[in-house]
N, C-alpha and C positions, 0 to 999 in steps of 0.2 A: 322405156326401152334402154338397153345398155349396149353401146357400140363396141364391137371387138377391136382392141388396139392393134391386132395383127391383120385381120382381113376386112374389118369394117362392117361385118354382118351385124344387123340389129337383133339383139337377143332380148327375150322377155325379162321384165324386172324380176330380180331375185335369182337369176341364173348365175352359177358359179363358174361355168366353163362355156366357151363358145360352142354352139351346136354344129358349126360348120368345120372349125379347125381345132377345137378342143383347147384353145389358149385360155389360161385362167383369166377370169374377168375381175378387175379391181372393184371392190365394193365402193359404193358412193360414200364419200367422206361425210362424217357426221357434222351437222352444223355446229359452229363454235358456240359453246355455252359461256356467256360472260356474266359477271356480277360486279357490282360496285362493292368494294370492301375497304375497310380500314386496315392497312398493312403497315408493317414496320420494315424499313429497308436498311440493310447493312451494306456499306460500301467500304472496302479495304483496298489499299494500294501501297506497294512497296516504295520506299523513299530512295530516289536516285538510281533506281535499277535500270531505267532506260539508258542513261548515260553509261552505266557500267556494262550493259549488254552490248553496246556498240564495239567494245574492245574484246568481246569474247566470241569464241567459236559457237555456232548454233547448237552444237551438241552440248557444250558446256552450259549454255543458257537453259536448255531443256533439262539438264541434270540438276540445276538449281531449282527450276520452277516445278518439276514433277513432285518432289516431296513437299514443297510449299503448298501446291494445290491440294495434294492428298490430305495434308494436315488441316488445312482450312475447311475442306469438305467434311472431314471427320468432325471437327468442332461444331460447324454450323448445323450439320444434320443431327449431331448428338443433342443439341439444344432445340431441336424441332424446326429448324429453318430449311428452306428450299434454295439450293444454289441455282440462281437463274442463269448466270453466265460467268465465265472467266474471259477476261480480255487482257491477254498478256499477263502482267503481274498484278492485275486488278481483279477483284471479285465482287459481284453483286448478288446478294442473297435476300430472300423475302421471308418474313415471319408473318403468318396470318393468311397465307395463300399457298396452295388452294384451299386449305382448311384453317379456320381461325381457332386460336386457343385463347384461354382467358387472360394469359399473362404474356402475350407475344412481345410487347416492348421489353419486359424484364428478361425474357429469354434472349432477345437480340443483344441486349447490353451484356449479359453474362457470357454470351458467345464471343463478343468483342473483347471482353476481359481475358477469356481463355486464349484467344489468338494473340493478343498483346503480350501476355505473360510468357507464352511459348516463344515468341519472337525475341523478347528481352532475355530470357534464360539461354536461348541458343547463342545469342550474341553475334550472329553472322549477318543478319538483315535488320532493317528498320521499316516501320510501317506507320501509316496514318489511317485512322478509322473514323467513320461517321455513322450514326444511327439516327433515323428520323421516322416519324410516324405520321401518316395521313391517308386520305382517301385515294384509291386508285381503281381503275377498271381492270379486272382480272379475267384472263382467259382460263377457265377452269380445265379446258381440254388441252392446254399447251403442253409441249414436251420439251422442257428445258434441256434435257440430255442431248437433244438433237439440234439445239440452237434456237428453238422457238421461244419468243418473248412471252412472258406471262403477265406482266403488269405494265400499265401505262398511266401516267399522271404526273402532276407537278412534284409530288413527293419524291419521285425517283430522281428528277433533275436537281432538286434542292439538296438531296443527300450527297450527290456528286460534288456540288459546290461546297458543302460543309466539309467533306473529306479533304478537299484541296486545302482548306484553311486549318485543318487539325495540326496540332504540334507533333513533332516526331515522336513515335511510340506513344501517341496520345489518342484519346477518343472524345469526340464531340457529339453531343446529342441535341436534337431540336426541342422546342418547348413542349410539344405534346408528349414526346418520349420522357422528358424530364418529369412532367406532372404525374405520369403513370408509374414512375419507378423511384420517386424521391424517397420513399420509405425504405425499401430494401437496398438501395444503391446510394453510396456517398458521392457527392458532387462538390465542385468548387466553381466559383464564378469565372467566366471567360468573356472577353469583349465580344460584342455582337459582330457577326460576319457580314461584310459588304459583298453580297453574292451577285454575280452577273445576272441581269434580267429581273432583279428584285428592286422595287421602288424604295423599300425601307430595309435597313439592316436586319438580319435574321438573328433573334436571340438564341444563344447556345450556352451549354454548360459542359464542363469537362469532367469526365468520369475519374473518380479517385480509386474506389474499390467497392466491393460488395460488403454490406453490413452483416449479412448472415448467409449461411449455406442455403442453397436453393432447396425449397421444400420444407424448410424449418421456419416456423413463424417467429417473428420478433416477439419479445415479451408483450402481450396485449395490455393495453391500458383502457379500462372502462371509463369512457368520458361521461356517462350518464347512468342513473339508476336503471335497473332492469325494468322493462315495460312489457306487460302483456304475456309474460312467460312464467309467472310465479307457480302456476299449477304444474308445469312441466319440470321445473326445478325440484319441487316437492316430490314428484314421482321418481326422479333420478336419485335424490338423497335417500328416499325410502327404500329404493331397490338396493342401494349399497348397504344400507343398514340390515336389510333382510339377508344379503349375502354374508355379512359378518356374523349374524346371529345363527343362521342355519348352516354356516360353513359349506356353502354350495356355490356353484357357478351361476351367474345370472347374465343373460344377454339382453341388451337394450339397443335398438337401432333407431337413431333419429333420422327421419326422412323429410326432405323438403328441397325446394329450389335454391339455387345459389343466393346467398345474402339474407336468407330468411331467419337466421339466428341459430344454426346448429352449433357453430363454434362458440358462440356466446354461452350456450347452455353447458357445453363442455367446460368452459372457463368458470361458470358459476359453481359447477360441481367441485372443481379444483379448489375454489375459494372456500367452499363449505368444509372441505377436508382440512385446509390450512387452519381454520378457526375452530375445528371440531375437537382438537386435543388428542385424537387417536392416531398413532403413527400408521401410515398407509403408504404402500409402494404405488407409484404412478409411472407407467411407461406408455409412451405415445409414439405412434408412427403414422405416416401418410402414404397413401398410394398415389403415384404420379401417373399422369395420362400418357406420357411419351417421353422421348429423349432419354433422360437419365433413368427412367423407370425400368426396373428389372423385376424378375420373379421374386416374390416375397420381400419386396422393398420395405414395406412398413414393418414387417417382422424383424428384418435386419436392423432397422433403426432402433428398435426396442432392445435388441441384444447388445448393440454397440453402446447404447446409453447405460445399460446395466454394467457393462464391463469398463466403461470410461474410455472407449476407443475413439480416437480422433481421426479425421480424414488424412491428416499429415503424418500419422504414425507409420513407422517402418513395419515390414512384415514381422520382424522379431518382436517389436513392441506390441503389435496386435496379438500375436500368439501368447505372449507373456500375460497380457491383461486378460484375455479370454480364459486362459488356464486358471489364473488366480480367481476370477469371478466364479467359475464353475466349482472349483475345489472348496470355496467358502460356502457354497450352497449344498453340495452333495458329497457324500463319501463313497457310496456304492455306485458303480457304473459311471464314474466321472469320465473315464477315457472314452467310453462309448458315446456319452452325451457330447463331449468335446469334438469328436470326429464328425458328428452330425451338425454341430453349430458352426464349424469352421467355414463351410461354403457360404453361409449367410454373411460372414464378415469379409468375404473376398479371398479366402485361403483354400488351397486345394484340399479336398477331403477324400474319403474312400470312393471307389468307383461307384457310379450310379447303379442302383439295383433295379430301377424301373418301377419300383413300388413306393407309394407314399407312406406305407404303414410304419416302417422303421424310423424315418426322419420325424414323422408326426409324433411318434411315441417319445422320441428323445426330446423334441422341443417342448412337448407337453410336460414332461418330467422336469425340465428346467423351470418352467413357469410355476408348476406345482410347488417346487422347492422354494421359490420366492414367496408364494402365498402361504406356505407353512410358517414362515417367519412373521409376516405381517399381512393384513388384508391387501389384495392386489387389484389395481384398476388398470386394465389394458384398453387403450383408446386407439381404435383403428379408424383413421379419417379417410373420407372420400373412397369408400370401398366400391363405389360404382366403377372405379378404374382398376380395381385389384385384379390380379390374375386369378384364374380359376383355382389354382393351387392354394392361394391364401384364403379364399372363401371356403374351400374345403377344410382347411386347417381350423378356421374359426368354428365351423360346424363340429369338427372333431373335438375341440376344447369343450364346447358346451355339452357334448354327449358323454365325454370320457373323464373329465375332471371330477374328482369327488373328495369330500371331506376337507376342503380348503375354501376360504372366503375369496371369491374372485368375481369381479364385475367386468364384463367384456362390453365396452361401449363403442358402438360403431356409428359413424355419420355417413349418409349416402343421399344420393338423388334418386328420383323415380326410375332412372335408367337401370338401377340395380334390380328392380322388380321385373323388368323385362328379361333380364338374364336369369334371375332366380325368382320366379313367381311365388315359390313356396318358401322363401327365405324366412327362417325362424319358425315356420309353421309346424305344428305337431309337438312342440316342445313346451312343457309346462313352465319352464324357467326362461322363456323368451317373450319379449314385448317389443312392439313397434310404436313409436310416437311420431305421428305426422304433424308437421308444423304448418299451420294455416297463416295467411297474411294477417297482420295487425288490423284492427278496426281503425276507422278514421279518428276516433277519439284517442286511441292508444298511439297512433302515429303522430297526432298533434302533440301529445304529451312528450313523445320522444323528440320531436323537432324542437320543442321548447327547451328540453334538457340539453340538447346538442348545441343550440344557438347561444352565442355570447350576448345576444340582445335580451333584455328583460321581457319585452313583448315583441312578438313577430307580427307585422302588419297582416290584416285580414287577407288582402289580395295575395301577399307573398305566401302566407300559410296555405291558402287554397291552391296556389300553383304548386307548392311543394307536395301537398297531399296527393294531387292528381298525378304527379310524376313518380312519387314514391310507391304508390299503389300498395301500401301495407308492407313493403319490404324494408327492413331496418337498414340494410347496407345502402340501398338506393337513397333512403332518407338522409343518411349520414353524408353521402357524397354530395347530395344537392345542398345540404346545409353548409357544407364546406365551400361549395361553389358560390352560394349566396353571400357568404362572408367575404369572399374574394372580390365579387363583382358589385355588391351593394344593392343589387336589384334582382327581383325574380323574373323580370321581363326577358323573354327570349333566352332562357337558360339552355345551353347546349347539353348534350348527353355526356356525362363524365366518362373519361377514357376507361376507367375500371369497369363501370357499368356496361358500357358499349362492348367491351371485350367479353364479359360474362355472357351477355345475351347473344352476341355473334357466335361464340363457341357453342352455345346451346343449339342455335339454329343449324350450325354445320354438323351437329351430331345426328340430325334428322336424315332420313332417306331422301333421295332426290325428289321422289313423288310427294312426300310429306312437306318438304320445304317449298316446292312449287305451289302446293295448295295453300300453305300459310301465306305465301307472298300474294297469291290471288286474293285471299281474304283481306290482306293488309290494304290492297287497293280499294276494296269496297268500303272499308272503314273499321272503326273499333267494333261495331256491330255488323254482322253479315249474315247471309242466308245461303243455304245449300244450293238453291237454284242459281244464285249468282256465280257460284263456283262450278256448277255442273257436276257436283259430287254427291255421293250418298253418305248416310250416317256412318256406315261401316268404314268408308274411306277417310273420315276425319276422326274416327274413334281413337286412333293412336295419338293424335294431337291433344285430344281431351285427356287421355290417360297420362300424358306427359305434362299436363297442367299448362299448356300453351293457350288453350281456349276452354270455354265452358258453355254449356247449353242453357238457353233461357227456358224458364218454365212455361212462359207464354210468348208466342211469337206476335210480331206486329204486322206480319203479312200473312193473309189467310192462305192456308195450305202449304206454307213454307216453314221449315225448321230453322230457328234462329239461334245463332251463337254469338259470342263476344270474346274478344281477347281478354285473358285474365289480367294482363298488365299492358297498359298503353305503350310503354317503352318497347315491349316486344314487337308490337305492331309497327312502331316507328323504325326500328332497326330492320325488320323484314322488308318494309316498304322501301327504305333507303338502299337496299341491296339490288333492287331491280334497275337495269339500265334504262335510260330515259325513253328511248323509242319503244321498247317492250312495255314499259310502264304506261305509256300513252295508249298503246293497243289495249291493255287491260282496262284502263279507264273507259275507253269507248265501249268495250264489251259490257262493262258494268252498267253504263248508261243505257245501252240497248235493252239490257235485262230489266232495268227499272221501268223503262218506257213500255215494255211488254206487259207490265202489271195493270195498265190502264190508269184511270184517275190522273191525267196529266197535270191538272191544276194542283193537286196535292203533292205531287212528286217533282214539280218543276224545278225547285231550287236544288234538290238532290241531283237531278240530271245535269243542271247547269254546272254544279261543282265538278262533275266528272269531265264535262266538255271543256271547262276552263283549264283543268289540270292537263288534259290531253293536248290542248293547244300550246300551253306554256312549255310542256316537255318537248313537243315536236319542234317548236321554234328553237329551243335551246340546243336541240340535236341537229339543227341546220336543215330540217326537212320542210317541204312545201305543205301548206295547210289549206289549199284552195277549196276543195270540195268540203272539207270539214268546216271551214269558216262559214259556208252558206248554211249548213245545218246548225252550227253553234249559235249564230245570231238569232235564229228563230227560238232556240232554247233559252237564250239569255233574255229575250223579250218576254217570253212566257213567265220566266222566273221573276222578272221585274214587275209584271202585272200581279203575280201572286203576293210578292212582298208588299206592293202598294196597297193591295186589298186588306192586308193585315196591319197597315200603318207602320210597317217596318221600313221606314223611309231611307235610312242609310243603305240598307241592302238593295232596295229598289234603285236608288241612284247608281250603285255600283253595277248592277246588272244592265241597266239601260246604257251606261257608259261603255260596258263591254260590247253590247250589241252594236252601238254606234261605231265603235272602233273597227268592226268587221263589215260595215255597210258602206258601199260606194257612194260618192257624193251625188250621183245622178239616179240613184235607186229610189223609186217612189216611197218605199217603206221607211226611208231615212227620215222623212219629214214627220211621220207619225212618231217615230222614236224621239226626234228632237222635241216634239210637243210634250211627250210624256216626261222626258228627261228634264226639260226646262221647267215644267210644272213642279216636279219633285224638288229641284234645286230652289225654286221660288219659296216653296213651303219650308224647306230646311233652313235656308240661309238668306232668304230674300234676294237671291240671285237667279240667274237663268234667263235674263232678258235677251242675251245674244242668241241662245238656242231657240227661244220662242220666236224671235224675229226671223231667224233662218227658216223655221217651220212655216211661219206665215207666208213668206215669199215662195217657198217650195210648193206649198199647197196651191197657191194662186197660179204658179207657173203650170201646174198640171190640171188646172181648171176646177179644183175642189174649193169652192168659195166658202162653204159652210165650215170646213175644218180650218181654213184661213181665218175665219171670223172667230172661232174658238181661241186660236192663238192670239188674235188681237185683244180679246177679252182678258186673257191672262197678262198680256203686256200692259194693259190698263191697270191691273191690280199691282203689278210690279212698280209702275210709275206712281201709283197712289201711295204705296208704302215708302217710296223714296221722296215723297213730297213734291213731285213734279206735276203741278195741276194742268199746265198746258199739254203735257204729254198724255195725261189721263184723257182729256177731251179729244186729243188727236186720235188716240187708239180707239176710243169709243165711237167716234165718228167713222173711223175706218171699219169697225165691226158692223155698224149699221149699214154702211154703204155696200159691204160685201154680201149681206143677206137680202138686200133690197131687191124685190122682184122675184125672189125665189118662192117656191110653194111653201105653205105653212109647215114649220118644222120645230123641233125641240130647240135647235140652235137659235132660230129667230126669237122664240119666247125667252131664252136665256139672255140674249142680247138686250131685249127690252127690259127685262128684270134688272139686269146689272146697270143699265142706263138710269133706270128709276132709282136704284139704290144710290148711285153717285150724286144724283141731283138732290135726293133726300138728305144725304150727308152734307152737301154743300148749302143746305137750307133753301134750295129752289123748290119749294113745296108744290106749287101748281104744276110745274113741269114733271116733278116726280110722280104726282098723282096721275097725270095724264098718261105718262109712259107705263105706270104700274097697272092702270086699268086696261090699257091695250095689251099688256103682257097677260093679264088675268083672263081676258076674253080668249086669247090664243091658247092658254093653258087649259081652259075649260073645253075648248074645241078639240084639243088633242088628248085630253085626259092625263095631263101632266101634273099630278098632285103635288110633287115637291116644288115645282116652279110656281104653282098656284099659291102654296103657302108662303113662299118668299115674296111674291108680288103683293099679297095681302099685307104682309108685315111692312113692306116698303110704303104702301099706300097709307096704312094706319099710322105709321111713324111720321110721315109727312103731314098728314092732317092734324096729328097731335101737336107737332111743332108749330103749325099755323094757328093753334088755339081752337080747332074745330072739335066739337064733341063727337063727331062721327068717326074719329080715328080709333076709338077703343074697340068697337065691334070687329073691325078688320084685324086688329092685333089678336083678339081672342080667336077669331076664325083661323088666322094664320097659325097660331100656336096649336090649335086642335088638329089642323091638317098636317102638321109636321109629323104626327105619329104615323101617317100613311106614306111618308117619304120613302123613296127608293134611291139610296145614294149611288152615285156613279163609282164603280169599283176602280176606275182608272184615275180618279181624282180625289185623293185624300184631302187636298187643299180645299176643294169645293165641299167635300163632306163636312169639314170642320165648320165652314161658314153656314152650311145647310142645316147643321144641328141647332145652331143658335145664331141666326143671321143678324139680329139686332145687336146682340152683345159683340159679335165678331166685327160687325161694321163699325160700331162705336170705338172698339179698341183700335181698329185700323186707322180710324179718323184721328184718334188721339196720338197714335204713334207717328202719323204723318205730319201732325202739327198744322193741319189745314183748317182755316177758318172760313166757313161758307159765307 
């Protein structure tokens, strides 16, 4: 129900007006959507302005700040940033929120350079700027224009501290920003900053200038021979040769995810032209996703390159260069072509006609004139970001160019095919090359070529292969990180890779992204049932190469999928806020439990419960009810791991269960027994836990379980060479079961007592106790204990020189084949499989002489 703010009448949900007084009803506010994101924060503040403002009239202050704010907002938004707030003469802007871009740190630094240069050129103000990159919790629904905060996290506070330490008209950046931008941006060393609230000085670098114009690659240097793309290079070279011979246009589109090698293939084609000996024109342009991106941006770059136009040229110089370039190429219709090219280079042209036909014809004629002189290669990069007009023009070129050799080479991501499903289709002179990930063998070869080491250690190479996932760029970034750190253990996600993946995720619809995050919680492999989704609902994620369907599922009746790349799963998982992530883990655990077969799935369920507990605690939430459920899950997982002899895992699960079990809980003593036994078998420890279990069982009146704990304490003492303690614990075990009805525990106590006497060369007593254990085992049908008792008796008689010992040993060895090991006791199973050898080894290790 919705209460009316005017009369208070309760209106039904969904009503827009009060049915009593017609007052408009406010819609319920949407719940805030938050995400953990890696953002780059820019903090700029004027130097000395507060002191200056004290002496000025408020209107004069406003007259100074208004154009300052307007220019800063322009520069920040031009570079893809979001202005979070203006605080007097200070500004805070975010790059990577609410939407991440691949190069947010670079854009932030370039925006800071633009602000600094404007301030310096104007000469009226001075500024200090800091740029810093880190993780923050971002409110995706925040409205900064009305003063709502968007990001929270230490990265925001640290940036403010760095800004205060920046030199006048200088820019300081943090370490993460520096690593992400050190190639395109020139830096110089700067002393570390003693920041308030930081235990250690914060490393910083001072920005000098940009090394290249944004969107233009620095000259690439191939650090290693080409791996796994030889066939694609041959196809490109062959297509160019066909265009030369047939004097026709050819369209080739390289399609693949970021980092898969599209730019490398373009570079290989360029190298083949350089060494081929045949003069060829090469013009290249890139489509930008935002900020500086304008209509026909890539086409404009090509025209500027042909005319030699620089960004710093005056209008007169631009016109002169363009006129000269056109007149050198064409004689007829030069003025008409010039009038249509001028808008591309930023000059006013004829009034818009509303039709693409005439400018397309003029631009085509310009490129045909180039190709008439020499074969022409036009490279359009990242056309998934191109405006529709540019895509239409490329189509126009392919359809209308004739009798000239022209190769039109495009690079794109799968998103292009969502916009233009029929791209290149129906054209006999068009081809599409989809780049698949490298194989493990190819990736290993690439890693070897990239690494400075002659040989990469097996563990390090395995770690790099898993992280690279067949993506050459990822492999290169991880090899670089390995060189810096010296170890492949706990390698973090490189900033460049994180930015690429985060930008891909933010390109998804909210529904697709939510499903991918749900899948990330399940794991690298997931099932539709766990997501509550249909195949149709995840089809888009499969088409965009985020996930792939398995041919055969491991859960009956469930369609199974897997992330194509483990790093995509890691980034998607890391974006989910902790409390929400915990809820998703619990839902996943409940779905797994619903499948049945709890023993088989116990460890999977335990993983999700453990993750939920850790996340809720980190978020400061109570875990009372969840803890009760989780400890039962951890115990089951420990039992399963113990049954598989996965003892370290069993130790961990039992420890987790104990941590959630109150001291006065009866189940605690059973857990202590199992945990102590596992520790005994793993590291000859566990005596403290076993003693606590023994005392707890006895306090609750369970004498048999207390006796089992006493038996294990005797074994611990035996291994530690404490003979008196062995006797003490064995006597304790016997006294605990004395007077109780015949049971397996009684038979086990007698058998163990017989074994210790046999090992101590007390043959008669060993035979006596062994025969007593044998009678009880026969009575209760305990074949495994019967076999151990026979071996103890036979060994004791053999030690005493009696010929009768051999038959018992043979009978005991035969009976072992019928043994039923105790799934809770891997330690006893080991002894049970070969009790004589096991006991002799224990005897030798203890150094006890009977």
